[in-house]
C-alpha positions as CSV (number, residue, x, y, z in Angstrom):
1,M,48.4,-7.0,32.8
2,N,48.0,-9.2,31.1
3,R,44.8,-9.3,28.0
4,H,42.5,-10.8,30.3
5,S,42.7,-8.1,33.3
6,L,42.4,-6.0,30.9
7,L,39.2,-7.5,29.7
8,G,37.6,-8.3,33.3
9,S,38.5,-3.9,33.9
10,A,37.2,-3.0,31.3
11,F,34.2,-5.0,31.7
12,L,33.7,-3.7,35.3
13,L,34.2,0.0,33.9
14,A,30.9,-1.2,31.8
15,V,29.1,-2.2,34.5
16,I,30.0,1.3,36.4
17,A,29.2,3.4,33.3
18,I,25.3,1.3,32.4
19,S,25.1,1.6,37.1
20,A,25.3,5.2,36.5
21,F,22.5,5.4,33.7
22,P,19.7,4.0,35.4
23,A,16.8,2.2,33.2
24,R,14.2,4.3,32.1
25,A,10.8,3.5,35.0
26,Q,8.0,2.9,32.4
27,E,5.5,4.8,31.9
28,P,2.2,4.4,33.4
29,L,-0.9,4.0,30.6
30,P,-2.8,6.5,31.5
31,A,-6.2,6.5,32.6
32,V,-8.9,4.4,31.0
33,P,-13.0,6.9,31.1
34,E,-15.2,5.7,33.0
35,W,-17.2,5.8,29.0
36,A,-15.1,3.6,27.7
37,Q,-15.4,0.7,29.7
38,P,-16.9,-2.2,28.1
39,G,-20.7,-2.8,29.1
40,S,-21.3,-5.2,31.8
41,P,-23.8,-7.0,34.3
42,T,-22.4,-3.2,36.4
43,H,-21.9,-0.9,33.8
44,T,-23.2,0.2,30.3
45,Q,-20.3,1.6,27.9
46,V,-22.1,5.0,26.9
47,P,-20.8,7.8,24.2
48,P,-17.5,9.3,25.0
49,P,-17.3,12.8,25.5
50,T,-18.0,15.5,22.0
51,D,-14.6,17.1,23.0
52,F,-12.4,13.8,23.3
53,H,-10.0,13.2,20.7
54,R,-7.0,11.9,20.2
55,P,-4.5,11.7,17.4
56,D,-3.5,8.5,15.4
57,R,0.2,6.9,16.0
58,T,0.4,6.3,12.4
59,S,3.5,3.7,9.9
60,N,3.7,5.0,6.3
61,T,6.1,1.7,6.1
62,P,3.7,-1.2,3.8
63,I,2.4,-4.6,5.4
64,G,1.6,-7.0,2.7
65,I,-0.8,-4.9,-0.4
66,F,-1.5,-2.2,2.0
67,Q,0.1,1.6,2.5
68,G,0.5,1.5,6.2
69,Q,-0.8,1.3,9.7
70,S,-2.5,3.4,12.5
71,D,-3.6,3.4,15.4
72,I,-6.7,5.4,15.5
73,G,-8.0,6.9,18.2
74,A,-4.6,5.9,20.0
75,A,-6.1,3.3,22.3
76,V,-3.9,2.8,25.5
77,V,-2.1,-0.4,24.4
78,P,-0.2,-0.3,21.4
79,G,-1.3,-2.1,18.7
80,S,0.9,-4.4,16.6
81,S,0.3,-6.1,12.7
82,T,2.2,-8.6,11.3
83,Y,2.2,-9.7,7.4
84,D,2.9,-13.3,6.7
85,A,3.5,-13.8,3.1
86,A,3.8,-17.5,2.9
87,T,0.2,-17.9,3.9
88,G,-1.2,-14.7,2.8
89,Q,-2.2,-13.9,6.5
90,Y,-2.5,-10.4,8.9
91,T,-2.2,-10.7,12.6
92,I,-3.8,-7.9,13.5
93,N,-3.1,-7.5,18.3
94,S,-5.5,-4.1,19.4
95,A,-7.0,-3.3,22.6
96,G,-9.5,0.3,22.0
97,Y,-12.7,0.6,23.6
98,N,-14.8,0.9,20.4
99,I,-15.6,1.1,17.1
100,W,-19.1,3.3,17.5
101,Y,-20.6,6.6,18.6
102,T,-19.3,9.4,17.5
103,R,-15.0,8.3,17.2
104,D,-13.0,5.4,17.8
105,E,-9.9,3.4,19.3
106,F,-8.2,0.5,16.5
107,R,-5.5,-0.8,14.2
108,Y,-6.3,0.3,10.8
109,L,-3.9,-1.1,7.8
110,W,-5.1,0.7,5.2
111,K,-4.3,2.4,1.4
112,K,-4.8,5.5,0.1
113,I,-7.4,5.2,-3.6
114,S,-9.9,6.9,-5.2
115,G,-12.8,5.3,-6.9
116,D,-14.6,2.0,-6.6
117,V,-13.6,-0.6,-4.5
118,S,-14.1,-4.4,-3.9
119,L,-12.7,-5.6,-0.2
120,A,-12.8,-9.5,1.2
121,A,-11.5,-11.3,3.4
122,D,-11.8,-14.7,5.7
123,V,-11.8,-13.4,9.3
124,T,-10.9,-15.7,11.7
125,F,-10.4,-15.1,16.5
126,P,-7.3,-16.8,17.6
127,D,-8.4,-16.4,20.6
128,A,-12.1,-18.5,21.4
129,K,-12.5,-17.0,25.1
130,G,-12.3,-13.2,23.6
131,Y,-14.8,-10.5,23.7
132,D,-17.5,-11.0,22.7
133,D,-18.4,-7.3,21.0
134,R,-14.5,-7.8,19.9
135,K,-14.6,-6.8,15.9
136,A,-12.7,-7.4,12.7
137,V,-13.5,-4.2,9.7
138,L,-13.5,-3.9,6.6
139,I,-14.1,0.1,6.6
140,I,-13.6,3.3,4.3
141,R,-12.6,6.4,6.0
142,Q,-12.3,9.9,4.6
143,S,-9.6,10.5,6.8
144,L,-7.5,9.2,10.0
145,D,-9.1,11.3,12.5
146,D,-10.1,9.4,15.4
147,D,-14.1,10.6,14.6
148,S,-14.2,10.6,10.6
149,K,-16.6,9.7,8.1
150,E,-16.6,6.0,7.1
151,A,-18.2,3.3,5.9
152,M,-18.0,0.0,8.0
153,L,-17.9,-4.3,7.1
154,G,-18.0,-5.5,10.9
155,E,-17.7,-8.9,12.0
156,H,-17.4,-8.9,16.0
157,G,-16.5,-12.6,18.2
158,V,-19.9,-13.7,18.6
159,G,-20.8,-13.5,14.7
160,M,-22.9,-11.2,14.4
161,I,-22.2,-9.1,11.7
162,H,-23.3,-5.3,10.6
163,L,-22.9,-3.1,8.0
164,A,-22.7,0.9,10.1
165,D,-21.5,4.3,9.2
166,R,-21.3,7.6,10.4
167,S,-22.4,9.9,7.9
168,D,-19.9,13.0,8.5
169,K,-17.4,14.2,10.9
170,G,-17.9,13.7,14.7
171,A,-21.7,12.0,14.0
172,S,-23.2,9.6,15.4
173,M,-22.6,5.6,13.8
174,T,-25.7,4.2,13.0
175,D,-26.3,1.0,10.8
176,M,-28.5,-2.2,10.3
177,Q,-27.6,-5.0,12.5
178,Y,-28.1,-8.8,10.4
179,R,-28.6,-11.8,13.9
180,F,-28.7,-14.4,11.2
181,G,-26.9,-17.0,14.4
182,G,-24.5,-15.9,16.6
183,S,-23.1,-17.9,19.6
184,L,-26.3,-19.3,19.2
185,A,-26.1,-21.6,16.5
186,G,-22.1,-21.4,16.6
187,V,-23.1,-19.8,12.8
188,K,-20.0,-16.9,12.1
189,A,-19.6,-16.0,8.3
190,K,-16.4,-17.8,6.8
191,R,-15.8,-14.8,4.1
192,V,-17.1,-11.1,4.3
193,G,-16.9,-8.5,2.2
194,I,-17.6,-5.0,0.9
195,E,-18.1,-3.0,-1.9
196,K,-18.2,1.1,-3.0
197,H,-19.7,1.8,-5.8
198,G,-20.3,5.4,-6.5
199,D,-21.7,6.5,-3.8
200,S,-23.7,3.2,-2.9
201,I,-21.7,0.9,-0.4
202,A,-23.0,-3.2,0.1
203,I,-21.6,-5.6,2.4
204,F,-21.3,-9.8,1.3
205,I,-21.2,-12.2,2.9
206,S,-20.6,-16.7,3.0
207,L,-21.4,-18.8,5.4
208,K,-20.0,-21.8,4.6
209,G,-18.2,-21.5,1.5
210,E,-20.5,-20.8,-0.8
211,P,-19.5,-17.6,-2.6
212,L,-19.8,-14.6,-1.6
213,H,-23.0,-12.9,-2.0
214,Q,-24.8,-9.4,-1.3
215,F,-26.7,-9.6,2.2
216,G,-28.6,-7.0,3.1
217,P,-29.5,-3.2,1.4
218,P,-27.1,-1.3,0.5
219,L,-26.1,2.4,2.1
220,T,-25.1,6.3,1.0
221,L,-22.7,7.7,1.3
222,H,-20.0,10.0,-0.2
223,F,-16.4,9.9,-0.2
224,D,-14.2,12.6,-1.7
225,G,-11.1,11.3,-3.1
226,P,-8.5,10.0,-2.3
227,F,-9.5,8.3,1.2
228,Y,-8.6,5.6,2.7
229,V,-10.3,1.7,2.6
230,G,-8.4,-1.3,4.3
231,V,-8.5,-3.9,7.2
232,G,-9.1,-3.4,11.7
233,F,-9.4,-5.0,14.7
234,C,-10.7,-3.5,18.0
235,S,-10.5,-5.7,20.9
236,H,-14.1,-3.6,22.3
237,L,-11.3,-3.5,25.4
238,P,-10.2,0.3,26.5
239,A,-6.6,-1.5,27.8
240,K,-6.3,-4.7,26.5
241,S,-5.4,-6.2,23.6
242,D,-6.9,-9.4,21.4
243,T,-6.3,-10.7,17.8
244,A,-8.0,-11.2,14.8
245,V,-6.5,-12.9,11.9
246,L,-6.9,-11.9,8.1
247,S,-6.3,-13.7,4.7
248,N,-6.8,-14.8,1.7
249,V,-7.8,-10.5,1.6
250,L,-8.8,-9.5,-2.1
251,F,-8.3,-5.6,-3.1
252,E,-8.7,-3.9,-6.4
253,N,-10.0,-0.6,-7.4
254,S,-12.4,-1.6,-9.3
255,A,-16.8,-2.5,-7.6
256,G,-18.1,-5.5,-9.0
257,K,-14.8,-7.4,-7.7
258,V,-16.0,-8.7,-4.8
259,H,-14.9,-13.0,-4.2
């Protein structure tokens, strides 16, 4: 038997061997609960049942300046994130019904620290037609549990900025909303920041590229160190992923450094 015949026979055997192990069928996505569906003319999103939780999916592989990344609340469509060292951009893809109520679903890039913190970033949404309530966040969390105590700056796709907090594990979120323009005037913040100074947490905004300035009063919330600080994104759609890009990210383990 010549060399070509041997190769042909080997190929045929390989095909037969592969055929003996059919491809594994893709597992269906978990059912999306009715309460998690986004608001619409025919539906109002409501809080999840108090006993509904999903454990996070976490990778401790560093990404840019962050120590790891997690799918908080394990949205039914897994998230992903990339970092471009040449441009300094973090691209975050995530589904997730919300970062709200008594639990969250979002992709989170984090660093575990203690003490004070200054965090700032430019935020853009590549898909101009994404859901209005999608939001990119700069967020401080006590843990990676979906119902963790937290304080966050949220920038919505429509342009609304809010400073929100969950005062304790499992509590409902409350917020201070700043509707300085949104889609009505086409105004969206160019850069946003959050600062923790002791138990005081404040947000900062630059609308047109001017220096970041504090926006509204701070809230008071205590975190036991170490805790998690980082950036994230939620599409506000329980089973459909969207994208946010955060660039020029500043992260300092001290207060007063937001710029």
